[in-house]
Backbone bond lengths (Angstrom), bond angles and torsions (degrees), N, CA, C in turn:
res aa  C-N    CA-C-N  psi(-1)  N-CA   C-N-CA  omega(-1)  CA-C   N-CA-C  phi
1 M - - - 1.469 - - 1.520 109.73 -
2 V 1.334 116.55 136.89 1.449 121.08 178.23 1.517 109.48 -79.57
3 K 1.304 117.10 133.20 1.471 120.87 -179.14 1.525 110.17 -76.22
4 E 1.344 116.16 129.22 1.454 119.06 -179.58 1.525 110.97 -72.04
5 T 1.329 116.10 149.65 1.462 121.13 -179.92 1.517 111.81 -106.13
6 T 1.321 116.50 -1.18 1.462 120.97 175.64 1.520 107.39 -151.45
7 H 1.328 116.61 161.30 1.462 118.12 179.40 1.532 110.12 -68.34
8 R 1.328 116.04 164.90 1.469 121.01 -173.97 1.529 110.50 -123.78
9 A 1.339 113.90 46.53 1.461 119.69 -176.52 1.531 112.52 -60.52
10 D 1.337 116.85 -36.77 1.460 119.61 -178.68 1.531 111.32 -60.99
11 E 1.335 116.14 -34.94 1.458 119.93 -179.49 1.534 110.88 -71.20
12 L 1.341 115.95 -37.16 1.468 119.15 176.69 1.529 110.72 -64.75
13 K 1.328 115.78 -37.29 1.464 119.57 179.44 1.526 110.22 -62.86
14 K 1.340 116.33 -40.59 1.459 120.31 178.51 1.526 111.41 -66.07
15 L 1.338 116.06 -25.43 1.465 120.77 179.11 1.525 112.19 -83.36
16 G 1.345 116.61 -1.87 1.453 120.67 175.38 1.513 115.60 94.68
17 W 1.342 118.10 12.37 1.461 120.55 178.67 1.517 109.78 -69.71
18 S 1.330 116.22 148.77 1.470 121.22 -178.54 1.524 110.32 -73.82
19 N 1.328 115.81 159.79 1.461 120.84 178.94 1.525 111.59 -60.89
20 D 1.342 116.52 -38.08 1.463 119.89 179.76 1.523 111.15 -64.65
21 D 1.321 116.92 -43.42 1.461 120.23 179.63 1.528 111.01 -67.63
22 I 1.313 116.57 -37.60 1.463 119.89 179.12 1.521 110.32 -66.34
23 A 1.343 116.40 -42.52 1.466 119.91 178.48 1.527 110.38 -62.46
24 R 1.341 116.78 -39.75 1.472 120.49 177.94 1.527 110.26 -64.49
25 Y 1.324 117.35 -41.20 1.463 121.97 178.23 1.529 110.97 -60.33
26 I 1.344 116.89 -45.56 1.467 120.66 -179.66 1.520 110.60 -61.17
27 E 1.335 116.22 -46.01 1.466 121.11 -178.83 1.528 111.14 -61.86
28 L 1.339 117.23 -44.46 1.465 120.96 -179.42 1.529 111.31 -69.44
29 W 1.324 116.45 -37.79 1.470 120.04 178.63 1.519 110.36 -62.91
30 D 1.345 116.25 -46.83 1.469 120.47 178.54 1.529 111.06 -61.39
31 Y 1.338 116.04 -42.15 1.472 119.97 -179.28 1.529 110.33 -62.44
32 R 1.331 116.92 -44.52 1.463 119.94 -179.17 1.526 111.72 -63.58
33 Q 1.343 116.16 -36.37 1.461 119.34 178.91 1.523 111.08 -62.89
34 R 1.329 116.43 -35.58 1.472 120.83 -176.67 1.523 112.36 -84.30
35 W 1.334 116.74 -43.82 1.463 119.82 -168.10 1.528 114.38 -118.28
36 G 1.328 117.79 -10.52 1.451 119.94 179.19 1.523 112.93 93.57
37 A 1.327 116.34 151.76 1.465 121.34 -176.29 1.522 112.12 -67.46
38 I 1.329 117.54 -24.81 1.463 120.20 -176.18 1.527 111.91 -63.07
39 N 1.349 116.40 -23.24 1.465 120.68 -178.61 1.530 112.89 -88.08
40 L 1.332 117.09 -1.68 1.465 120.60 178.69 1.526 110.73 -85.84
41 E 1.321 115.55 149.02 1.462 119.83 172.40 1.534 109.43 -66.14
42 R 1.336 116.27 155.58 1.467 120.24 -176.90 1.526 111.62 -57.04
43 D 1.339 117.26 -45.18 1.463 120.23 -179.92 1.519 111.49 -60.59
44 D 1.338 115.85 -37.68 1.462 119.73 179.86 1.528 111.38 -69.13
45 R 1.351 116.05 -38.56 1.465 119.22 177.49 1.523 110.74 -64.08
46 L 1.349 116.47 -40.88 1.460 120.73 179.67 1.532 110.92 -66.12
47 F 1.348 115.70 -39.59 1.463 119.55 179.14 1.526 110.34 -64.04
48 L 1.339 116.76 -44.72 1.459 121.25 -179.65 1.529 110.48 -63.34
49 R 1.346 116.19 -39.75 1.458 120.95 179.01 1.537 110.32 -64.49
50 K 1.343 115.72 -39.88 1.463 120.50 179.33 1.533 110.53 -63.89
51 A 1.344 115.77 -43.62 1.467 119.83 -179.69 1.524 110.72 -62.29
52 E 1.316 116.68 -44.15 1.460 119.85 -176.75 1.521 111.96 -72.65
53 A 1.338 116.54 -27.34 1.456 119.53 176.02 1.528 110.76 -69.66
54 A 1.324 116.18 -28.41 1.468 119.86 -179.59 1.521 112.42 -76.36
55 L 1.332 116.69 -18.99 1.460 121.13 -177.10 1.529 111.00 -82.31
56 P 1.322 117.66 144.19 1.473 119.78 175.91 1.525 110.30 -67.76
57 A 1.316 115.99 150.03 1.465 120.20 -179.89 1.516 110.24 -65.02
58 I 1.339 114.74 144.90 1.466 120.36 175.70 1.520 107.71 -80.25
59 T 1.315 116.40 121.80 1.463 119.82 -176.93 1.514 111.38 -90.26
60 T 1.334 115.62 154.17 1.466 121.66 177.52 1.517 109.31 -93.64
61 G 1.304 115.84 178.06 1.454 120.91 175.15 1.508 114.32 90.95
62 K 1.319 117.57 -3.99 1.459 120.36 177.59 1.522 110.23 -86.20
63 V 1.304 115.58 146.48 1.459 120.31 177.63 1.519 108.97 -69.98
64 S 1.308 116.21 130.20 1.464 120.72 179.85 1.519 109.90 -79.66
65 V 1.305 116.57 123.18 1.456 121.72 -179.60 1.521 108.49 -114.28
66 K 1.308 116.09 126.32 1.459 120.24 -179.27 1.522 109.85 -68.19
67 K 1.317 115.78 128.13 1.457 121.27 179.99 1.520 109.23 -73.18
68 P 1.329 118.63 128.38 1.466 120.15 179.31 1.528 111.73 -59.62
69 T 1.318 115.88 147.79 1.466 121.02 179.63 1.523 110.96 -53.37
70 Q 1.323 116.21 -40.14 1.461 120.67 -175.79 1.525 112.88 -68.51
71 D 1.337 117.51 -14.01 1.461 121.09 178.42 1.524 112.53 -96.46
72 K 1.330 117.85 -5.42 1.462 120.88 -179.75 1.526 109.76 -72.40
73 S 1.322 115.99 145.33 1.467 121.37 -175.31 1.525 111.75 -58.35
74 Y 1.332 117.16 -42.51 1.468 120.41 -178.20 1.525 110.12 -60.46
75 Y 1.320 117.02 -44.30 1.469 121.70 -179.57 1.529 110.26 -65.67
76 R 1.329 116.14 -45.90 1.468 119.78 -177.00 1.531 111.47 -63.95
77 R 1.324 116.23 -33.69 1.473 120.03 178.03 1.526 110.11 -63.73
78 L 1.326 118.17 -47.32 1.463 120.45 178.38 1.529 110.89 -62.62
79 K 1.331 116.05 -41.35 1.470 119.88 -179.80 1.525 110.48 -64.80
80 F 1.325 116.98 -35.41 1.461 120.79 178.05 1.531 110.67 -60.24
81 F 1.336 116.93 -47.08 1.455 119.65 -179.76 1.535 111.22 -68.98
82 L 1.317 117.16 -36.56 1.463 119.69 176.78 1.524 110.49 -61.66
83 D 1.320 117.09 -44.66 1.468 120.45 179.11 1.528 111.14 -61.70
84 A 1.340 116.65 -38.73 1.467 120.35 179.01 1.531 110.48 -63.87
85 M 1.323 116.85 -39.23 1.463 120.67 178.84 1.522 111.43 -70.13
86 N 1.324 116.48 -40.09 1.465 119.27 177.48 1.528 110.76 -60.01
87 L 1.315 116.09 -41.64 1.464 120.05 178.65 1.524 110.55 -65.27
88 A 1.334 116.96 -42.94 1.466 120.86 -179.35 1.529 110.86 -62.33
89 E 1.334 116.65 -38.46 1.474 119.40 -177.83 1.527 111.81 -67.11
90 T 1.331 117.35 -27.91 1.468 118.83 177.98 1.520 111.46 -67.35
91 K 1.336 116.43 -18.96 1.469 120.79 -178.54 1.527 112.33 -98.56
92 L 1.340 116.17 -0.66 1.457 120.18 177.41 1.524 109.89 -96.29
93 D 1.296 115.92 150.44 1.465 120.89 178.88 1.526 108.34 -88.08
94 L 1.335 115.94 77.87 1.466 121.30 -175.58 1.531 110.83 -102.24
95 P 1.322 116.89 146.16 1.467 120.25 175.40 1.530 110.22 -63.38
96 P 1.318 118.33 151.28 1.467 121.59 179.81 1.532 111.44 -55.64
97 G 1.317 116.64 136.60 1.459 121.29 177.26 1.514 114.77 85.15
98 S 1.339 117.51 -7.78 1.463 120.32 178.97 1.530 109.79 -70.06
99 R 1.338 114.97 154.98 1.469 118.95 -179.19 1.511 109.63 -151.46
100 G 1.332 115.88 138.06 1.452 120.45 176.97 1.517 111.35 -67.42
101 V 1.326 116.45 147.03 1.462 121.05 178.81 1.530 110.66 -66.82
102 W 1.327 117.49 -39.90 1.459 120.26 -179.91 1.525 112.30 -60.39
103 P 1.337 119.80 -47.64 1.466 118.98 177.17 1.528 113.52 -60.16
104 I 1.327 116.65 -38.69 1.465 119.27 177.17 1.517 109.96 -58.96
105 L 1.314 115.40 -45.73 1.461 121.28 -178.84 1.532 111.34 -62.10
106 L 1.327 116.82 -47.48 1.462 120.07 -179.21 1.528 111.54 -68.40
107 E 1.327 117.50 -37.18 1.464 120.09 177.43 1.524 111.18 -60.90
108 E 1.316 116.98 -41.45 1.463 120.17 -179.43 1.522 112.03 -71.81
109 E 1.322 117.00 -34.30 1.466 119.55 176.41 1.529 110.19 -67.10
110 L 1.320 117.29 -43.58 1.454 120.75 178.45 1.527 111.37 -65.86
111 R 1.309 116.57 -36.89 1.478 120.18 177.61 1.523 110.30 -62.70
112 A 1.326 116.64 -42.54 1.466 120.48 178.52 1.529 110.84 -62.56
113 L 1.330 117.13 -40.56 1.462 120.83 178.16 1.526 111.08 -67.05
114 D 1.323 116.67 -39.40 1.462 120.70 176.67 1.531 110.87 -59.04
115 Y 1.318 115.70 -41.22 1.464 120.10 -174.55 1.530 112.09 -76.61
116 Y 1.331 117.52 -49.11 1.461 120.54 -174.51 1.535 113.50 -84.00
117 E 1.326 117.27 -20.30 1.467 122.80 177.06 1.535 113.33 50.03
118 P 1.326 117.55 59.33 1.470 120.09 176.67 1.523 110.79 -67.33
119 V 1.326 117.06 165.35 1.457 121.61 -179.47 1.528 110.78 -65.23
120 L 1.331 116.30 -39.82 1.468 122.97 -178.17 1.522 112.04 59.31
121 G 1.339 115.92 35.03 1.454 120.91 170.41 1.513 109.43 -84.00
122 L 1.331 116.04 -165.57 1.459 120.37 -175.61 1.536 113.23 -59.56
123 P 1.351 120.10 -45.08 1.476 119.07 178.81 1.533 112.58 -58.08
124 D 1.342 116.61 -42.13 1.463 119.74 179.25 1.523 111.66 -65.77
125 T 1.336 116.81 -45.40 1.465 119.05 -175.12 1.526 112.11 -68.94
126 I 1.338 116.91 -30.85 1.468 119.46 176.04 1.532 109.76 -67.26
127 K 1.327 116.26 -47.77 1.466 120.20 -179.59 1.532 111.84 -66.42
128 A 1.328 116.47 -28.96 1.466 120.53 -178.13 1.523 112.45 -65.63
129 K 1.329 117.79 -15.93 1.465 119.77 177.28 1.530 110.63 -61.74
130 A 1.340 116.83 -21.31 1.464 120.22 177.55 1.526 111.35 -65.26
131 L 1.327 117.18 -16.70 1.468 120.30 178.72 1.523 112.06 -76.51
132 E 1.328 117.74 -20.47 1.464 120.30 -174.43 1.533 112.43 -61.60
133 P 1.341 119.89 -51.12 1.473 118.40 177.78 1.521 112.39 -66.77
134 I 1.328 116.99 -27.01 1.469 119.74 179.16 1.525 109.73 -70.09
135 R 1.327 116.45 -38.61 1.474 118.60 175.21 1.521 110.31 -59.80
136 E 1.330 116.71 -44.94 1.462 120.42 -179.80 1.527 111.06 -62.37
137 E 1.340 116.37 -37.48 1.467 120.27 179.26 1.525 110.47 -65.59
138 I 1.336 116.50 -40.02 1.467 120.68 178.94 1.526 110.21 -65.51
139 I 1.324 116.64 -42.41 1.465 120.33 177.98 1.524 109.97 -62.13
140 G 1.329 116.84 -43.13 1.463 120.35 178.48 1.519 112.11 -63.09
141 R 1.314 116.48 -35.79 1.468 120.59 -179.80 1.525 111.26 -64.96
142 S 1.329 116.12 -32.89 1.462 119.07 -179.38 1.526 111.77 -65.06
143 S 1.344 117.14 -26.26 1.467 120.55 -177.24 1.524 111.94 -69.39
144 K 1.331 116.86 -11.59 1.462 120.62 -179.37 1.524 112.63 -89.11
145 L 1.320 116.47 -2.30 1.459 119.60 177.63 1.526 110.06 -69.79
146 E 1.317 115.75 158.16 1.466 120.27 178.68 1.522 109.60 -59.92
147 S 1.307 115.97 142.70 1.462 121.22 -175.96 1.524 112.63 -59.32
148 V 1.339 117.12 -26.11 1.460 119.65 179.79 1.530 110.57 -66.46
149 N 1.348 116.28 -22.79 1.463 120.57 -179.30 1.525 112.91 -102.65
150 L 1.321 117.18 5.38 1.460 120.24 -171.71 1.523 111.37 -135.09
151 Q 1.315 115.03 132.52 1.457 121.51 174.98 1.528 107.32 -126.19
152 I 1.315 117.92 131.42 1.450 121.83 -178.29 1.531 109.64 -98.04
153 C 1.322 115.71 120.33 1.455 121.58 178.04 1.531 109.00 -121.57
154 D 1.320 116.17 -177.78 1.459 121.98 177.30 1.521 109.52 -116.33
155 F 1.325 115.19 145.47 1.462 120.86 172.33 1.519 108.06 -140.24
156 D 1.329 116.31 133.10 1.460 121.81 179.66 1.531 108.49 -82.73
157 F 1.330 116.76 100.79 1.459 121.15 -177.72 1.532 112.66 -76.39
158 T 1.313 117.91 -13.16 1.469 122.10 -171.46 1.522 113.76 -97.51
159 T 1.319 117.22 -46.82 1.458 120.90 -170.81 1.531 114.96 -61.65
160 P 1.334 120.61 -41.46 1.474 118.64 -179.24 1.520 113.37 -54.37
161 L 1.337 117.60 -43.81 1.466 120.17 179.65 1.526 111.10 -70.34
162 E 1.322 117.56 -37.78 1.466 120.36 177.27 1.528 110.40 -62.15
163 D 1.325 116.74 -40.90 1.465 120.45 178.48 1.528 110.85 -64.49
164 L 1.328 116.27 -39.84 1.464 119.88 178.74 1.528 110.75 -63.49
165 K 1.333 116.64 -44.13 1.468 120.53 -178.56 1.515 112.11 -67.14
166 A 1.324 116.99 -22.79 1.459 119.83 176.52 1.526 111.23 -74.62
167 K 1.332 116.14 -19.96 1.464 120.68 -177.38 1.523 112.57 -100.22
168 Q 1.339 117.19 -30.22 1.460 119.85 -175.97 1.521 110.65 -151.37
169 V 1.320 115.71 162.06 1.463 121.11 179.06 1.523 109.21 -81.24
170 T 1.305 116.59 127.90 1.462 121.12 176.82 1.524 109.23 -151.06
171 S 1.327 115.18 146.68 1.463 120.49 177.77 1.531 111.21 -99.71
172 W 1.339 116.92 9.64 1.462 120.37 -178.92 1.523 111.23 -60.29
173 K 1.314 114.89 140.79 1.458 122.80 177.50 1.537 109.34 -98.10
174 P 1.339 117.51 160.35 1.458 119.96 176.73 1.529 111.48 -57.71
175 L 1.316 116.00 154.51 1.462 120.18 178.32 1.521 110.77 -65.44
176 R 1.342 116.05 -34.91 1.465 121.07 -177.29 1.531 108.76 -123.35
177 E 1.319 116.45 78.48 1.463 120.99 -179.83 1.523 110.55 -65.62
178 G 1.325 115.17 137.45 1.453 120.09 177.81 1.515 113.75 86.84
179 V 1.334 117.50 -4.86 1.464 121.20 179.26 1.520 108.09 -93.24
180 S 1.319 117.47 135.97 1.461 121.12 -176.07 1.525 111.67 -65.13
181 R 1.303 114.78 152.99 1.466 120.88 179.94 1.526 111.52 -60.51
182 E 1.320 116.23 -29.11 1.471 121.05 -177.24 1.536 112.65 -74.99
183 D 1.330 116.98 -17.06 1.469 120.37 -178.42 1.518 109.22 -81.52
184 Q 1.313 115.98 93.20 1.461 121.94 -178.82 1.534 111.33 -113.89
185 Y 1.329 115.50 25.01 1.468 122.18 -178.88 1.530 109.99 -58.92
186 Y 1.326 115.88 120.27 1.464 121.47 -173.38 1.534 108.73 -138.70
187 P 1.340 117.33 89.38 1.461 120.48 -178.20 1.529 112.11 -73.75
188 V 1.310 115.83 140.69 1.462 122.66 179.25 1.523 108.37 -123.53
189 L 1.339 116.32 131.91 1.458 121.50 -177.99 1.524 110.79 -94.49
190 S 1.315 115.70 148.47 1.455 120.76 174.02 1.531 109.19 -71.14
191 E 1.298 116.71 162.77 1.464 121.30 179.84 1.533 111.28 -56.49
192 E 1.341 116.59 -36.25 1.466 120.83 -178.20 1.528 112.49 -67.50
193 A 1.332 116.91 -26.75 1.460 120.40 -175.22 1.529 113.51 -96.50
194 V 1.329 117.28 -14.84 1.463 120.86 -173.26 1.518 112.79 -61.78
195 S 1.338 116.52 -48.47 1.462 120.18 -173.38 1.525 112.75 -60.42
196 N 1.331 117.20 -49.39 1.464 120.37 -178.76 1.527 111.56 -64.70
197 F 1.323 116.16 -40.74 1.463 118.78 -179.53 1.528 110.58 -66.32
198 R 1.322 117.27 -41.17 1.464 120.66 178.52 1.527 110.31 -61.02
199 E 1.311 117.24 -40.52 1.465 121.01 179.88 1.530 110.84 -62.13
200 E 1.341 116.67 -42.35 1.463 120.36 178.87 1.527 110.98 -64.14
201 V 1.327 115.86 -44.97 1.457 120.61 -179.98 1.529 110.41 -63.37
202 R 1.327 117.11 -42.70 1.464 121.52 -178.45 1.522 111.49 -59.04
203 L 1.311 116.87 -46.31 1.465 120.48 -179.75 1.527 111.22 -60.99
204 Q 1.326 116.10 -42.50 1.461 119.97 -178.35 1.520 111.95 -70.14
205 I 1.334 117.10 -44.42 1.459 121.06 -175.75 1.524 111.96 -68.23
206 L 1.325 117.68 -42.19 1.464 120.35 179.92 1.521 110.63 -58.56
207 S 1.315 115.82 -44.18 1.458 120.37 179.75 1.519 111.42 -65.68
208 L 1.324 117.13 -43.44 1.465 121.32 -177.48 1.523 112.36 -66.13
209 I 1.329 117.15 -41.15 1.459 120.96 -179.64 1.528 109.54 -58.92
210 R 1.305 117.07 -43.18 1.472 120.78 -179.66 1.526 111.51 -68.76
211 E 1.315 116.39 -36.29 1.465 119.52 -177.16 1.529 112.55 -76.98
212 I 1.322 116.97 -37.29 1.459 121.32 -169.79 1.524 113.11 -84.80
213 L 1.330 118.29 -41.09 1.464 120.49 -172.61 1.526 111.29 -81.28
214 P 1.335 117.94 119.74 1.466 121.58 -177.04 1.525 113.95 -56.92
215 S 1.332 117.51 -35.36 1.467 119.19 -176.81 1.524 112.69 -69.80
216 L 1.333 117.11 -9.74 1.470 120.51 178.71 1.529 111.64 -106.10
217 S 1.326 117.16 8.83 1.467 120.18 -174.91 1.524 112.68 -61.68
218 D 1.344 116.80 -29.09 1.468 120.12 -177.82 1.525 112.85 -109.06
219 T 1.325 117.33 12.12 1.458 118.72 -177.65 1.530 111.26 -67.06
220 K 1.305 115.11 140.19 1.473 121.52 177.05 1.528 110.51 -107.52
221 K 1.307 115.03 5.90 1.461 120.00 -176.21 1.525 109.77 -68.72
222 P 1.324 119.11 127.06 1.469 120.87 177.58 1.519 110.47 -72.89
223 E 1.315 116.41 167.82 1.464 118.89 176.63 1.529 109.93 -63.65
224 P 1.331 117.44 145.54 1.473 119.86 -178.25 1.519 111.34 -70.49
225 P 1.321 117.27 153.06 1.470 120.58 172.87 1.525 109.86 -60.62
226 D 1.321 116.55 156.14 1.470 120.09 -176.88 1.529 112.17 -60.41
227 D 1.330 116.13 -28.23 1.467 118.36 -177.19 1.528 112.24 -94.07
228 W 1.362 116.31 10.98 1.476 117.94 -178.58 1.524 110.54 -71.54
229 S 1.318 114.96 139.39 1.461 121.33 176.11 1.526 108.34 -148.53
230 R 1.331 116.86 147.16 1.464 120.25 179.82 1.514 111.57 -65.83
231 E 1.314 117.53 -32.07 1.469 120.38 -178.87 1.516 110.81 -71.50
């Protein structure tokens, strides 16, 4: 039997498993990948064994096709939150050319992933957690800009993911784990401040992506030109 490299929750759903059981399967599968089955409780090991016994065997002989970066779970999670922020900004009364700091940050992170195309498997996604406090530091740094270039708005960081989980099974974690639901601080930059701030973020994020993600440790790819875009 070929060993799977990702969980197979979609297949369990097609087999009629409940959302609760599928969510439990995803959580146990992820835990076993990180810490090993020996650390699971007996009931959890039996449940995981039952789920995997219900799945059809993975057959060999198929051509291996590299999954595009944009289809990786880590990338799609960031894009999901970016899309939620873009939608929220259309409902705010913002001056022309203004842009939220969070979208700038996520756009630059996604651009770096588009360019360097890391594997984004388990080793990468574990190490990528180091980006979370750095994002918060960048957001905090924006608050030091002159008030003429800064507008403070609110964004609900919690509800979009809760709404998604009500519709489908996903193991995605909140964008800001450990941050209280009441913390909806969402700084928005004026058009005059966007360009310089984006440039600062771009330089920092490009360097961090290469340093943090194990699959990019041997990359020889130079930094992309400023006008580089995946499109």
